C-alpha angles and dihedrals in degrees: 000000000000088000090067111105108251095235090064094063094075089046091052090047094050093048091048092048089050091066103105106218091184094056095043095044093047089054093049093050090043095240130143118282104270088219090065102043137057111350093350089237113137096223144107094269094056093044088054089060087064085072097248111117089179092056091048092051093048089049092050093050090048093051091048094049090054087066097038103048103052092043094048093046091050090050090051090052090056100240119169122267090251091056091043089056089052091049091051092050093045093054090049095046090048088062092047095045107021113190090207094056106044093275089285108127143150135280094270103229096129093044088049089052088054091050091050091048093053095044098046137347088218091061091049092049093048094049094048095046094049092044093050091046095047094045091048092053100038105025089219115123093193093051090048090052092049096047092044091049092050094048091046090053092053091045091055088076089063096040096049099040099149123101092241093053098066090101091059090055089052090051091053093049090050090056092044091051094050091045088060091045092053091049096050091114090049088050091053090050092048090052091049094044094240101107112123117245128226110285093012113129117228 
């Protein structure tokens, strides 16, 4: 893998991120297209609304792996931290703007989790712990994702504390910024008090 030209790693990551787990899994499970039901978001949460927990779990795992695999492979190939940050961003952006599905993707939380897991187990642990705590207290999945993303971004300064790791911090903050951008409608509903809670049927 070290023979692969460095510039191809972000391309590979983006193409892998562009594979829509929600759409593919829904077809395999003979469910409605997640882009045409519920929130219209091709993600595990919307697949769960179809009534199939198994399909939602498979979708979640698929989206996480889209972040894990390209970042781990790039690390194994020995790319620089700057290139690694680009690979992480590309995988995440592929999920948000998938070339195979008309550039209409999901919100990226699961793929971000995969990226964090591949970059650092500490980032993964922080995200998961904050998400669980916030979700348990508020019952809002979107709020939990936003709070966990923000805390993870801040924590990246402590996790990547070497001079040559600044690019990784930049990569994490790029992902955090787009996570907030993709949740702008959720943020408005949270402000208005109309956001659906976990377990609440729409």
